[in-house]
N, C-alpha and C positions, 0 to 999 in steps of 0.2 A: 682698827677698821674692819678686819675680818670678824672679830668678836661681835661688833655691832651688826654686821650682815647676818651672822648666824642667829642672833637674838631676833632680828626683824623677821627672818624666815620662820622661826619658831612661833612668834606672835601671829604672823600671817597664817600659819598653818592652823592655829587655834580659832581664828576668825572666819576662815573659809571652810566649806564642806569638803574640800579635797586636800589630800596630804601634800607636803612638800617633798622634793626629791633632791637629796644632797649627799655628797660623800666628803670625807676629810682625809687628806694625805699629808703626812709629815715626812720630809726628806732631810736627813741630817748628814752633813759632810763630816766624817771623823778624820781629822787631819793627822792624828797620830798613826792611824792605820791605812790612810789613803783609801778610804772606803765610804760609799754612800749607804746609809741604813734607812730603810723605808718602812713605815707603818701606815696602812691604809684602812680607814674605817668606813664600812659600807653597810647599809641596812640589808641584812641577810635575806629578807623576804623579797626585796627588789632584785637582788642578785639571783635568787632562785628563778625569777621570771626570765631573766636573760639567759641563764644557763639551761633552763628547760627548753627555751626556744631554740638555742643552738644545738643541744644534744637530742632534741625531739623526744625527751624522756622527762618524767617528773623528777625534779631535784628537791631534796629535803635536807636542810642544814641541821635541823634539830634531831632527826632520826635517819641519818644516811644509811642506805643499804650497804654501801661499800665506801668507807672513808677514803681509801686510796683512789678510787675512781672519782670521787668528789674533789679531792685535791688536784687531780689531773685536769678536770674540767675547769676548776677555778684558776689554776695556773695558766692554762692555754688562753682563757678569756682575758685574764688580767694582764698578761704579757702582751697580748694583742692590742689592748686599749690603753697601755701606758708606754709612752716613748720619752726617753731622756737623752738629750744631746748636751754634752759639756765641752766647751771650747771647740765646738764644731765637730766633735766626734760622738757617734752614737754609743751609748753605754749599754752593755749587756747586763740585764738584771737577772738575778737568781732568785727564784721563788723559794721561800723557806717554810711556808705553811700558814695556818690560821688558827684563831681561837674565837669562840663565841663570847659575846659580852652583852647580855640582855637582848635588845632588839637589833643589835648590829654585830658584825664580825670584824675582827682585826686581821688583816693579811700582812705578811712580812716578806720583804725582799732585801737584797743587798747587791752591791756591785763592788768588786775588788779592783785595786790598782787604778784608782781614779785620780787624775791630776787635780790640783787646787783649782776650783772653778773660778773663771773670770766671767764667762757667759753660760747661762743654763737655759736651754729651750725645753719646755715641758709640754707634751701633748697628753691630755687625759680625756678620753672619749667614753668613759664608763657609763653604761646604761643609756646612752643617747638614743639608741635604736628602740628602746622599750618605753622610755619616759621622756617625752619632748621637753619638759621643763627641768630636767635633771641639770644640776650644777655641781661642780667638783672644786672644792677649795684645796689648793696645794700650797703648803708652807715649806720653804726651802731654808734650812739653817746652815749658815756658814759663820764660824766663830761665835756661836750662840745667838747671832742676830738673824731673825727670820725676815724673809721677803716672801710675799704671797701673790698668787694669781688665782683667778676663778675662771674655770672653763665652763662652756655651755655649748649647746648644739651649734650656735652661730659663731662662737669664738672657742674652738676646740684646743687652742694652744696659746702659750705666752712665753715671753723671754725675760729673764732676769739678768741684770748686769751687776757684778760686784767690783 
């Protein structure tokens, strides 16, 4: 289902004069370590817009003036716009860093000492302030089986039950 939606967005982006705005987040519950491992793919040029607006300074992922300052900006923004609640308890995410991949960047997080999920509430409001048509696909993997939600400005969160 999610693959079909991504394909449709890509085709729609080719047929219309304006780009599509989408991010992808994979959350994996590592049962052996009791940990959530997160990889979030975001178009870095879109994130530059949001970070520049928030910091009131030009942000450049390709040639950052100060990589530590860029990491701090990204960390603050991403932690503000990602909320994870498992079994009714808010999960504290730890930002690990990022790496560039062509026209996108991968951002990494983890959370330790997480109980086996029965319910997962995910709020992902990335880039909604800057791009009204932004959508965020979130895949949550438990025992290698994914369940997915798509957030948008009108539906910023969703809940999964396992």
